[in-house]
Every structure is written in C-alpha cells, then in structure tokens.
N, C-alpha and C positions, 0 to 999 in steps of 0.2 A: 129871125134865124130859125131854120127848120130843125126838127128833131134829128139827131144823128142816127139813132137806131143802135141795135146791139153790135153790128159789124163795125160801125164807126167808133164806138167806145172801145171795142177790142183793139182796133188799129191804134188808137191813141194810147191805150195802155201798153201795147207792145212797143211802140216808139219810145215811150217814157222808160220802159225797162231797158231797152237797148242803149239809150242815152245815159242812164244812170250806170249801167254795167260798163260802158266804155269809159266813163269818167273814173269809176273805181279802178279799172284796169290801168289807166294812165297814172293815177295816183300811186298805185303800188309799183308800177314800172319805174317812175322817177324817184320814188322813195328808196328803192333798192339800188338804184343806179348810183347813189351817193357813196356806195361802199368803195369805189375806186377813187383815189385822190385825184384832184384836177391836174397835179403835176404828172402823174402817170399817163393821163390822157394826152397832155401836151407832148410828153416824151414819145409816146407811140405815134402821134401825128408827125413829129419832126423826123422820126425814123422812117416813116412811110414816105415822106417827101424826099429824104436823102436817098433811100433805096426803095423805089416803088415795087420792085420785084424781089425784095430781100428774102421773103419766106419761100418763094418758088425756087430761088437760086440755092438756098440751103437744102431744099428737098431734092433738087437735081444733084447736088454734090453728094448727098447721102446715098442716092440711087447709084451714082457712079462708083462710089466706094464699095457698095455691096456687089456690084457687077464685077469690079476688080477682084474682090475676095472670091467670088464664085469662079471666075476664070482661073485664078491662081490655084484654087483647090482642085479644079477639074484637070489642069495640066499636070498636077502631081500624080494623079491616078493613072 
C-alpha cells in the first residue's frame, strides 16, 4: 500500500469529522423528537388524512372573514 501523503490524511480526517458530526446531529434530533407523545403524532396523521387541506381551509376562512370586516367597515364610511 502506498503512502497517502498529507492531502490523503486530511481528506480522511475531514470525512471522519463529517460522519461523526452527522451522527451527533441525528442523535440530538431523535433525542429531542421524543418530546411529542406518539399519540399526538398519530392524531395529527389521522387529521391530515381526514382533511388533507384543513389548515389551508382555515386560513382561507380567516382571510374571507377579514375581507368581510374590511368591506363592511368601508361601506359604513
């Protein structure tokens, strides 16, 4: 096996740092993800299946309500 040289060792060291950093990030991500109970996750999933556009519909309803308020206040003036 040939000698790697300085650039080769730097590349290996960099790859090791990236792999270790990624694993630490995954560990912290899944460790903090346990804060939400599994029941809440299932509940959100079923709500999304029942009403796939539920959040968008709520936002549209809120926008329509605000437009009605603006129209009614502008008619009074």
